[in-house]
N, C-alpha and C positions, 0 to 999 in steps of 0.2 A: 560386601563390596563398599569400597572407598567412592563416596561420589566427590565428583569435580567441584570447588567453590567455586561460585559465579563472583565475577566482578560486581562490585558496588556500583549501581546506577544513581548518580548525582541526581537525573532527573524525577527520581520519585520523592527526593526530600521534599519538606514542605517549605516553601516559598518562606515564611518567616524564618525559618532555619539559617535557609541561605543567606536572606539579609543579615540575620546576627554574625554570622561568620564571616561576610564581607564586611562589615563593619569594624571587625578586628584588624582587618588589613591596611591600605594605604588607599589614598586617590587615586593614584596611578594604578593600582592593582586591580579595585575596584571598576575601572573604567575599562581595564583589560578581560577582566573576568565576563564581563557583561557581552561579550562577543562570542561568549561559548552557545548559548541557547538562547530561546524565548524567555525561560523562566527566569535564567540568570541574569537576563536585561531588565527584566521587572523589577528583581531583587537589586540589582546593583543601583537602579535609578530611585529606590524608595527612600523616603524621608528618613527612615528609620537607619538607615546608611549614614546618610552626608550631615545629618545632624550630628554624627559622633566625628566627623571631620571638622565641624564649624568649631570655632572657640566657643568655650563652655561660657563666656561672657558676651554673645554676639548679639543678642538683645541689649543688653546695657549698650553696648558700642552702637546700635542703630538709634536708640532712644537719645544718644548724645549728639548725634549728627546736626550739623548746622549747614551742612550742602546737599551732599547726595542724597534724592527722594529714592527710596529702596522702593521699585514698582510692587505693586499688592499682589497677591496670590502667588508669589515665586513657589516654587518646590524647593527644597532643601539643595538640592543637587544645583538649580539654578542659582539661589541664592549664593551658594557658595563660589559659582564662577563669576558672578556678580561682584562680589567683594575681592576677588583678585584682580579684576579689570576696571572697579572706580574705586580709588582712594576716597575715603571720607573724613570731612573736616569735622572736628569735634572740639568741643570746650571752647565755644565763642569762637571758633576758626582759628585757637592758637596750637593744634594739633592736628595731625594726619596719620589714620589709621589705614593699613589696606594689608592683605595676606600675601605672603612671598610668593613672588615670581620666581621660580625657579626652573631650569632646565632639567625638567624630570621625566621625559618623554610620555608625557601623559597623553592618553587618546581620547579625542572627543569629534562627535559624528561633524561633519562638514560637507554640507551639498555644493556640489559642483557640476557644471554642465560639460558635459563631456562629447566629442564628436568621434564616432568609430568611422573609418573608413574601411569599405569594402566587407560590411557587416550588414545585414538586414535590421530595418526596424526592430527594436527591442523595446519591452516594458521595463519597469522601473524593478532594477536587480541590485544586488548586492556585490562585490568582487570578495573574494575569500581571500585573508591572510596566506600568502605564499604560493598563490594561484598564479597560472602563466599570465602574464600580462598582455594585452591586445595591442596591436600597433593602433596608436590614436594620436589625434591631434585636435587641440580644441581652446576655446577660450572659456576661463574660469570666470565665475561672479563672486568675488571674495576679496579680502584685504591682503592675501596671502601673495607673495610673489611666485613668478614661476619655478623660481632656484629652489624657494623653500619646499613648495608643494612637489617639485621633482625629489627633491631627497626624501620627504617623507613617504612618499608613493613608492620610491624605489626600495625605500627599507623595507615596507611593508609586504612588498608582493616579490622580494628575493630576488633581489639587483636589477638589474638592465643596463641600459646603455648612459652615456654622459648625460649630465641632469643640462646640458647646453639643449637636448632635443626638446626639452619643456619649454623653451624661453619663445617658441613659434604660437604658444596659447596665448601671448601677449597681444599679438595684432590680428585683430579681425577673427571671424570664424567660418571655417572651410566648408566645402560641401559635403553632405553627409546627413546621419540622422540623429540630432543631438537629445539627448536622452537625460535623466537626473539621476544620479548613482549616490549614494552616501558612501563616503570613502571615511575610514577611522584615520584621522591624521595626527601626526605630532604635533602638540603645541606645548609652550612652555608655561604651566602651569605648577601651584605650590603643592606643599604638604600641609597647607592650613596656619604655618606659623606666622603670628603678628610682626609687622615692620611699623614702629612709629617714628612720626619726625615732630620733633618739638620746633614751632616757628621761632622767628628771632624775638618776637614779642613774649614768648613764653621762655626765654633765656633771661639770665642776669648779666647785664652786661654793665661793666663800670663804665662810667659818665655817659651812660646810654641816654638818659634825660636831659642831657646837658647839649643843646642845639649848636654848639661850637665845636664840638667833639663828634657827634653822631648825627645823622641825619635818617630820619624814616620816611619811607617814599615805596610807592606801588610799583612794580615792574610787571610787564604784560607776560614774561616768561614764567612768574613766580605762581605759586599753588597759595600761598598765603596772599592777605591783603597788603601786606606792607614787609619790607625787607630793612633791614639795618645797613647804612653806609657810614663806614668809617671816613672821617674828614680829617683829623688830627688829634692823635694822643701820642704819649710818650709811657703810658701805662695801658698795656692791652691785657684785658682779662674777660672771659667769656665762661659762664658756668653754666650748666644745664643738668636740672633734677628730674628724675620719673620714680614712681614707685616700682616695686618689683612685680606686683601683683597684676601690673597692668600689662606684662609680657608674658611669653609662653613660657610656660614651667618645663624644666629640665632640656634648658636650650642655651646653647653658647649661642652668644650677641658680641657684635661687633657695633662702636661706636663713628660715627662721621660725622665732621663738623663739614657743611655743605656751604659753597662759598663761591664769589665770582670775585675777578680783578677788574677795578674800572680804570678807565685809560689815563687817569693821572695817580696810579699808585706808586708809593714811594715809600723809602725806610722799612718796608718788611722783609727785604732779601739782605738787610745787615745782620740780623741777629735768629737763632734758631727760637722757637718757642716749643715751651715746656705742655705735653696734652699728659691728661692722666684719667683714668677711670674707676673708680671704687664703689664699693658695694657695703652699705651699712656702715659707713665711718673708716671703713678697713684702710689705714694708712698704706700698707703692702699691696695695694690695687696695681692695676696696669698703669706704666710711666714710659714714656718716651720723649725725644727732641724730633721735631718736624720743622720743615721750611715753608714759610710763610710766600713762597712765590714759585712759579713755574721754573721748569731746569733751563728756559733760555734766559730767564733772568740769573739765575746760577751763574752761569757764563760770565756776567759782568760783572761781578763780585768774587769769581774765582772759586765758589764754592765748589765746584766740580771737580777740584785738585782731589777731593777725598772723595771719590766715587763711589768706594766699598762702603765707608761708613753712611753716604747719603741715600743708599738704595733703598727705594722704599717710604722715603721719608718727605717727598714732594706730592702735592695736589695731584690727583688724577682726574681724567675727563669722566663725564658719565655721560649717559645716553640722552638724559633731559637738558644737553647744554651747560650744566652747572660742574663744578669742580667738588672734589672731597678729598679730606684730608684724616686717614684713619687716627683716632685718639686713642683707641684700645679695646679691650674685650673682657666679657664677663661670663660667668655661667650662672643663669637664673634657676636654683635648683627647683622647688616646689613653688615657687612664685610668693614666698611667705612676706609676712610685712617687712618691708625695709626700703632702702633708696638707693638710687642709682645717681651718684655725682659724676659728672663729665667736665672737666676743666682744661680750658686753653689760657696759658698766661706767657706773657713778651715784657718783663719789666726789669730785667738787668742792663739792658743795652742803654737806656736812657735816653734814647734818640726819637724824636718824633716820626711817625708813621701814619699813612692814610690811602685810600683808596680800596680797602678791603670791603666786599658786600656780602653779608651774612644771610644765607635764607635761613638756617636751623640746625639743627643736629637730629641725624638719623640712627636707629637702633635698629639693624639686620640681624636676622638668624645667620650664623656663619655655615 
């Protein structure tokens, strides 16, 4: 008589075995799988898992820090999220490194105070993904907006009404029994790829040490101690270099010049600049033309008449209040010894220009 095979019960696997499997996935998958059971939660939060997600040189990065003090005794998971949320100044404050913040639907426990209407007082409990959602209204103690929390909870709990109903959470606490509930919430966390920014002091700027042409000064909105402000040049050349071993391996990077325009900006809108990114002296690297002005300034000089040619060649606004110009991209294979060179030049026009403020060059995983 043939016996029926029983399905494998994952709960009987040793915790170390589960940890090893989870370490071969991703931060997103490890967080999601930790919701399965208690043993998966313990395995999913273990140092063995999160050490695999941290950059291999994370200890060297921390030792080079000149700013952020990493709290002692952090678990590897907490250290991972700390590096995501706290960019670190290194090498005397001339570079910044952080882990990539990218919308990846990660899951992280966020404690929120909810008030259930018409429900008797309850003890701490967890709402399972896909479970029916009770009618509720509450105020939450977190940095999340009501709209963000509404979208996250709505997605996790299988739909619901429009997110506008969550806006009532922002004002006051209504009558009812307030209880803390841990809800897995969608957050913008990363895949562990490294982002580097070379500050202006770490760049080679032609005439940068000549006070008549460039001025170095502090800005409150800058993460570096100094930025470079262009006063007047007819030969504009900015070069940044970084070793490939400092970047994440097997990763496509894009380089961006991070800038602002001063109130007295002039001459930059007259001619396009050449930007390029090359690895190991490869002359056939990424090259393109960009315009060192806003699209509004482009209207003044009739550059917009060739709109198809100009698409994507203007600076774009960033969330931190700065602007960025894409310089090009590269593929960092194994991070072998080599050098990335990023260049912006505008030397053919021969006219004077000024009013450009340079924060630095940022390399981000694409």
